[in-house]
C-alpha positions as CSV (number, residue, x, y, z in Angstrom):
1,M,11.4,2.2,21.5
2,E,8.1,0.8,20.1
3,N,8.5,-2.1,17.7
4,K,5.4,-2.2,15.4
5,N,4.9,-5.0,12.9
6,L,3.9,-3.0,9.9
7,E,3.0,-4.8,6.8
8,Y,2.1,-2.7,3.8
9,T,2.3,-3.0,0.0
10,L,1.5,-0.7,-3.0
11,G,-2.0,0.6,-2.8
12,T,-2.3,0.1,1.0
13,K,-4.2,2.9,2.7
14,V,-2.9,4.2,6.0
15,I,-3.9,6.8,8.6
16,M,-1.2,9.1,9.7
17,K,-0.9,10.6,13.2
18,K,-1.2,14.2,12.0
19,P,-3.8,15.3,9.5
20,H,-2.9,16.9,6.2
21,P,-3.8,20.6,5.8
22,C,-6.6,19.7,3.5
23,G,-8.3,18.1,6.5
24,T,-7.8,14.3,6.1
25,N,-5.2,12.0,7.6
26,K,-5.8,9.1,5.1
27,W,-3.1,8.3,2.6
28,E,-2.4,5.7,-0.1
29,I,1.1,4.2,-0.6
30,T,2.2,4.6,-4.2
31,R,5.9,3.7,-3.9
32,L,8.0,1.5,-1.6
33,G,11.7,1.4,-1.1
34,A,14.1,3.2,1.2
35,D,11.7,6.1,0.8
36,I,7.9,5.8,0.8
37,K,5.7,7.9,-1.5
38,I,2.2,8.5,-0.2
39,K,-0.7,10.3,-1.8
40,C,-3.4,12.2,0.1
41,I,-6.8,10.5,-0.6
42,N,-8.6,13.8,-0.3
43,C,-6.6,16.3,-2.4
44,G,-4.1,14.1,-4.3
45,R,-1.0,15.7,-2.9
46,V,2.1,13.4,-3.1
47,V,4.8,13.3,-0.4
48,L,8.0,11.3,-0.3
49,I,9.3,10.5,3.2
50,P,12.0,8.1,4.5
51,R,10.8,4.7,5.6
52,I,12.0,5.2,9.2
53,E,10.0,8.4,9.5
54,F,7.0,6.9,7.8
55,N,7.0,4.0,10.3
56,R,7.2,6.5,13.2
57,K,4.3,8.7,11.8
58,V,1.8,6.0,10.8
59,K,-1.1,5.5,13.1
60,K,-3.0,2.6,11.5
61,I,-3.1,0.5,8.4
62,I,-6.6,0.5,6.9
63,T,-7.8,-3.0,6.0
64,E,-10.5,-3.9,3.5
65,E,-12.8,-4.5,6.5
66,D,-12.2,-1.0,7.9
67,E,-13.1,0.5,4.5
68,I,-16.5,-1.3,4.3
69,C,-17.6,0.0,7.8
């Protein structure tokens, strides 16, 4: 198993492995806990997924430096 050190807080933007049907794979974290609520940046759709599944499906955490480029 792959052990990723993922550090995220409310408002963190992430890129998921599979794109949303609207065409983007960028999401913003809006709730943390046993489940994580993420909101699609393009269309605003909100999805609640278990933390373990989220950790498995996240591809990259977008940092402030990534947003500027």
